[in-house]
N, C-alpha and C positions, 0 to 999 in steps of 0.2 A: 504493500500500500504506500509506504513512504517513498519507495523508488518511483512509483507512478506519479506521486505528487511532485517530486523533484524534477521529473522529466518534463512535466507540462507547465511548470511555473516559469515565469519570465522575470527579468530584472525589474520590470515595472511593478510586478506583483510583490517582489521581495527586494525593496531598495537597500536594505541593510545586509543582504547576502546571507541570510540565516540558512536557507536551504543549501546553498553552495558550501557553507561552512560545515554543515552536518555531513554532506556528501564527502568532503575532504577528510573529516574525522573518521568516517567509516573506512575510507580507502587507506588511510594511514594505519589504522588499527589492523586491517587485513594484512598489510605489508609488513608490519613490525611485530605482530604477536602470532605465535604458532597456532593458537587455538582460540580465535575470536568467536564470541557468542553474539552475533549481530542482532538477533531478535530481542535480546535483553537490552542492548544498546538503544535500539529504536524505541522500545517501550519506555525506557528512562527519558529519552528526549521528548516523546509524546506527552508524558505526564508533566515533565518540567515545563514544556511550552504551554500546556493548558493552565497550569497553576500560576505561571508568571505572566500570562496574557494580560495586557493592559498596563503592566508595570514598565517604567522607563528608567534608564540610568540618568545620572546628572548630565551626561553628554547628549542626551536625547535619543540614544539608541534603545531599542527594545531590550528589556532586562535579560531575556534569554541569550543574548549575545555573550554575556559574561560567563555563565556556566559552560556554554559551548567552547569558549576560548580556553577555559581551565581544562576541560576534557582534552582539547587538542594539544595543549602543552604536555599532558600526561601520555597521550598517545604517541607523541614523538619520543618519549622515553621507553616505549615498548611495553607499557604496563597492561595488565589484564582487563577484561571487560568489567569485572566487578568494580575496579577502581575508577574506570571511566564513567560507569553508570552512577556511582556515588558522586563523582564530580559534577555530572549533569544535574543531580538532585540536591547538591549540597546546601543550597539556600532555600529550598522549598519549605522545610519545617520552620525555619526562622522567619521567613518573610511572606508566607502564604498560609492559607487555611489547611494545608496538607499536614496531617498529624504524623507523629513518629509511629504511632500504631498502624495507621493506614499504610505508611511506607513499609513497615515490617511485614504487613500482610501481603503487600504487592510484590516485594522484592526479597524478603527473607531477613534473617538476623544479621548477616554479614554486612550487607549494604547499609542497613539501619544503624549498625554500630559506627560505621565510618561517617555517616551523615550526622549522627548525634554528636560524635566527637568534635566536629568542626562547628557545631551550632553554638552561637554565643548565648550566655545567660542574660536574662533581661535586667538591664540596669535600673529600671524603675523599681523592681522588687528586690534586687540584690544589692542596690546601692553602690558604694565605693568598692565593695568586694567583688563586683561583677567581672572586671577585667582580670583580676588575679585568679579568681576561681574558674574563669573560662580557660585560662592557660593551664591551670591545674587539671581540669577535666581533659584537655587536649593531651597532656603528658600521660595521664592515667590510661586513656584510651590507646595511646601509642604503645603502652606496655602490653596491650592485647593484640594490636595490629598497627605496625609502624606505618602502614600506608596512609593513615590519617594525617601524619605530619607532612607527607609529600603532597597530599591534596591541599592542605592548608598553605603550603609554600607556593604551589601553583596558583592558588586563589590570590595570594598576595602579589605575585608577579604581575598578573593581569590588572589587578587594582592599581598597582604602581605605574604600569604602562599608561593608564588613563587618569593619573592623579591630577593632571592640570585642570580637569573639570571641577575639582574641589576648590573651596575657598582657601586663601593663603594660610590661615591658622590651622585648618584641617590638614593641609599638605604637610606642614611642619610636624604636627602631632603624629600623623600616620608614619611619616618618614622616621621620626625618632623611635617610635615603637618598633618599626621594622629593623632599624639599626641595633636596638638593644636586645631583641629577643629572636626575631625570625632569621636574620642573617647569621647569627651564631648557630641557630638550629640547622640551617642549610649547610654550614661548615661541618657540624657534627655528623650530619648524614652523608657527607662527601658529595653533596649536590653542588659542585663548583659552578656548573653552568647557570644555576639559579643564583648562587651567592654572588657571582660577578655582576650579573644584571641588576640585582637588587642594590648592590653597593654603588653602582654607577648612577642609578636613578636617585638614590638617597642623596648622593653628592650633588647631582644636578638640581635637586629640590632644595637642599639646605644651603648650598653655596654655589649658585649658578655662575658667578663670575670666575671662580677658580676652575670650575668644570669647563667653561668656555676656553680658558687659557690652556688647559691640558689638551682639550680637543683640537685646538689649533696646532699645538706642538706635535701631537701624534699624527695629524694629517699631513704634516710637512717635514717629517723626520727622514729625509732622503739619505743622510749619511748612514743611519742605522740599516736601512734597506740594502745598501751596497755592502756593508760589513757582513750581514747575514748571508747574502748571496755568495760572497767569497768563501766564508766558512763552510757553507753547505757543499760547495764544489769539492773542497779538500776532504770533507768527511765522506762524501759518496765515493770518491776515488779510493780512499783508505779502506773503507768497508768492503768494497768490491774486491780489493786485493786479498782480503781476509775471508772472502766467500761468505760474508754475513749479509743477509737480506734485511734492510731496514729503511723505513721511510723517515726522511729528514723534514721536520716541520718547524716553521717559524712560529714562535709563541710570544707575540708582543704583549706588553702589559696592558690591562684595561685601565680605565681612567682612575678608579679609586686606588689601584695598586701604585700608579704613578704618584698620586696624592699622598699616599702613606709614606712613600720613599722621600718625598719632598719634606715631610715633617721631621725626618730623622737625618737627612743628608746634609752635610756641611755646604754642598753646592747650592747655588740659588737657582730657582726655576725647575721646570720639569726635566726629568731624565728617564730614558728608556734604553739601557744598554742591551746588546743582543742577548736573546734567550731562545734556545731551541729545544725541541723534544724529538728524541730518536725512538721510533716505534719499531721494535725488533720483531721480525717474522721468524720466530724460532724459539728454542728452549730458553729457560732462564739463564743458563750458562752463557748464552750469547750476549746477554745484557752486560755481564761482567767483562766479557771479551771486548765488547764495544767501549766500555769504560776505559780499558787499557789502551785502546786505539786513540781515544780522545786525549788521554794523558801523554801519549807519544807525540801527538801533533802539537799540543800546547802545554805550557807549564801550569800545573794545578796550583791553586791558591791554598796555602796551608789551612787546615781546620774546616774546609768547606765541603768535604766529602761526607755524604749521608746515605746510609743504606736502609731505605724504607721497604726493601724487598724482604730482607731477613727479619726485620722488625716493622710490620705495617703500622701506620698511624691509627689512632683511635677510631677514625671514620673509614677504615678498610683500605685507605690509600696505600699503594705500593709503587715505588720507583727508586732509581738511583739518582742522586743529585751530586753535581760537582760544579765548581767554578774554576775557570782557567783564564790565563792571560791570552786573549784572542786577538783578532785582527786590529791593527792600530794600537797594540799594546794596552788595550782596555779590557776590563773584566767581561767575561761572557759566561752565562749560566747555561748548563746543559742538564737535561733530565732524560733518563733512559729507562724504557719499560716495554713490556710485551703489549700486543694489541688488546688482550683482555684487561691488563692493568690500565691501559689508556682509557678504555671504556669506563672502568671503575673510577678513574681519576676525574672524569667529567660528571658521571651520574651517580657515583657512590652506591648507596644502598639500593637505589632504583635499578641499577644494572643487575644486581643480585636478584631482586624481586622479579625482574622480567624473565629470568631463567628458571624460577622456582614454580612448581605446580601448587605448592601450599601457600599460606599467607606470609611466608618468609620467617617462620619461627627461628630457623637457624641463624638468619641474618640478625634478628632481634637479639639473640643470645650473644652474638659477636659485638654488639654495641654496649660495651660495659658502662659507658657514660650514661646511657639511658637507664640501665638498671640502678645506677647510683642515684639518679634523679628520682626514680620511683621510690627508692628507700627513704631519702631525706624529706621528700614532700609530705610524707605521712606525719613527720614530726613538726612541720611548719604550720602550726595551728592558725596563727594570725595571717589573714590573706595578704596584708601589706608586706609583712615580713617575708612571706613566701615569694611574692613577686620580686622584691629586692634581692632575695637569695638566688632566685632563678637568673636574674640579670647578672649577678656576680658570678655564678657558676658557669653560665654560658659565655661570659665575657672573658674569662681567664684562658690563657694559653695552657696547653696540657703537656705533661711529661709522663713517661712510662717508667715505672719502677718495678722491681722484682723482689719477692720474698724468698727466704731460704727454703720455704716449702715448695717453691716452683710456681707460685701464683704470680700473675701480672696485674698491676693496678694502674689505672689512668688517674692522675691527680693534677690539680692546678700547679702552675709554676710556683716555686717557693713553698710548696706544701711541706709539712713536717711529719715526723714519725707519729705524732698524735693523730693527724689526718688519716694516715695509713691504718692505725689501730681501729679507729672508728668506722672504717670501711666494713669491718666485720660486725658492726653494731656495738651497743653499749657494753655487752658482755666482755668484749676485749678492751674497748676504749677506756671504760671506767677503771679497769684493773691494770692499765699500763704503768709500769714502773721504770722502764728503761728501753734502750734500743741500740743495736749495733748497725752501723752503716758501713758497708764494704769492709766488714770484719773488725771495725774499730768502734769502741763505745762512743756514742755521740749524744750531745744534749738533745732533749726532747723538743726544744724550740729551734733546732738547726734546720736549715732549708735543704730539701732533697733535690737531687739533680737527675737529669735524664739518664736512665740505665743503672741507677744505684741498686745495690743488693742490700735489703733491709731485713733484720731480724728483730722483731719486737719482743720484749720481755714482759710477760703477763703474770701477775700474781695469782696464787691459788685462791679461788673463791672461798674455799672452806676455812682458810686461815684469816679471813677478813682483809679488807683493803681500804685505803683512805679515800678513794675516789679521785676525780680529776682535780687539777689545780686551777684556780682562777686565772693564773698567768697563761694557761693554755688558750684562753679566749683571745689573747693578744697575738698569738702566733698561728693558730689554726686557720686554714684557708678554705676548707670545704664547708658549705652550709650544713652538711650532715653533722660534722664534728661540732660546729658552733652551736647548733640547735640542741644536740644531746648534752653538751656540757652545760648550757644554760638551763636545760630541764633539771639537771642534777641539783644545781644551786637554787632553783625555784621550788625544790622539794617534791617534784613529780616522780622522782625515781631515786633510789638509794639502796644501800646494802641491806636494809631491813624490809624493803618491799619488792625485792627481785630485780632482775637485770633487764626486764623488758623495756622496750622503748615507748610503751604506751603512756598516754597522758590521763589525767583525771577526767571524770565525766563532765566537768565544767569546761573542758578544753577540747571540744569536738570540732572537727573540720566541718565545713559547709556540707560536704558530701555525706558525712556521718549524720548530720541533722536531717538532711533530705531523706536518707535511708530510714531514720527513726520515724519520721512522719509517715513514710510509706508503710512501714510495719504497723504503725498505730491504726491506719485506715484499714489495712488488710485484716487486722485482728478484730476490729469492730464489725466488719462484714462477716467474718467467720462466726462471731458470737450470735449472728442472726441467721446462721446457716446459709449464707450467700457468698458468692465469689465473683470476681471479674473475669469474664471470657474475653473482654477487650477493654482497653482503657479509654476508648472514645467517649462512652457516656460520662465517665468521671472528668474527662477533659472539657466536655460541654458544660458540665456543672461548674467546673473551676472558672471557666470564662464568664458564666452567668454570675458568679460570685465576685468577679472583678480580678481574677488571677490569670496571667497570660499563658501559663503552662502548668504542668503537673509538679514540676520542681518547686515552683513558687507556692503552690497549694500545700505540698508536703512540708515545706519550710514553715508555713503559717501554722500548720497543725503542731509541729514540734515546738514552735514558739508559744503555744497555748493561745493563739489568736482564734483558733477554730477547734471546737470539740470533735474528736473523731467519731463518736457515737452519733452526734447530731448530723455530721456529714454523711455517715452511712445511711441514716434514715432518709435524708434528702435524696440521696442517690437512688435508693430502692424505690422511693415514691416516684421519682422522675421516670425511672425505667418501667415500672409497672403501669404508669399512666400512659406511656407511649411505647408499646412493645415493638421490638425491631430485632433483626438478626444479631445485633450486638448486645442484646439484653443480658442481664445477669441471670445465670441459670438458677432454677429453683432447687 
């Protein structure tokens, strides 16, 4: 049916090119994914188009152009139909009358989880906590399905591409939020293709004059072009003589990368020295042989060789890096990797998900930083503190350290043995009494470095232990350590009430309170021998009572603003008065 509509529509009927965009989405999905489920994709578009019909973006475009654009970004990554369908539907629950229950009934739990994960909490009812708790909800959902983060990032990319339609204050606010949280998330996921674009748009938005200066420089840097061409010729000749097949690619810096170098370089003005990527068509050993060839051609700069193949970055990135004195006696950066590594270098976790038939559980397990976020967010009860800690955690550069037990841990730069101990929870952190770093006894406040071997000394719980020192709060870098140490001194945990990281009942997270409200309503219905076959009747009642969604209603119940028994009686009366297929079963 969709194909026939597309075939007979004209540009006059479709001035915004919606049908052509959907056709392109379908074609890309067929080309890049081995098992596309086109009927599901068409169904998602049909419902999204129906629900958003009549809505326009600030630019004047029909709103449906936005979810289509998000889905097209994800189709270019080769992601599965489930992810593309969720992208098409990602704003329906938030911005239309389409409920999460209806979506779950129409598309199943998997797509409903992804859509719910990117749906913002209502600021009218959640107040100042809405932004923080929306990000917390996103992170928690990512622990179940990391694709929700990729959808969120693609959503932000398209919104940033069209940010000029917003007012100037909105542009700055959105750009800063993108810089503080979403760009670091793109980096953690290895989605450099998204990270670079977001960084450039943020720079153009916040400091357009500097962006214009860099843009002019990059467009007219002819000397660099000549140096790269000369270096490429020498490299290709050398690699052919070694019978190594490799593609030599120029990798100019993007605008924000040049801006970052300007901030730290003693030189004035933009700089973009030659930088190349060598993509080897062969085994990993050819990467190391290629590195030898590079160092034979040009003198390597001391201390600039890095082996991210033997020790991948926290975002799955693998490559060999070196800097040499290249043409014109100027520094030149070279990266060497296989074709598969090059794919991961651009798309990160998305490249792994595109090849997996499951939801990427293995890839989630490899993202240790995400597991750490999931751990400490439970301890950040206050929403404002959670958001500050999230910005801090994501904003820090990372190092990889090893334990004598063979474990690897990703920590912020300048993290201490205290941070490492609390990675295993309060049961280790609270009982930390010392640490060996690279075989030598080290102060607990000492900064760890990339590749350090650390052995923490943990006291026996049965013999008693003093607990953390307040001085640790000054040196600890991870939000998890800071939160757990603060909890100890606030009296929420100690040697007499166990080692769990739990907080008192007066310190529930927003998610805990919503769950408590849901449980209270379910219990009230069970006392009346009734139960919900669908949440749609309850959602209709919630809106009749002035609440935008079920989370807001459940929160009101937990806040004692609404009695669950009274709510159950109203719900039963409304359903019994108007029987429907969604009725409560007797």
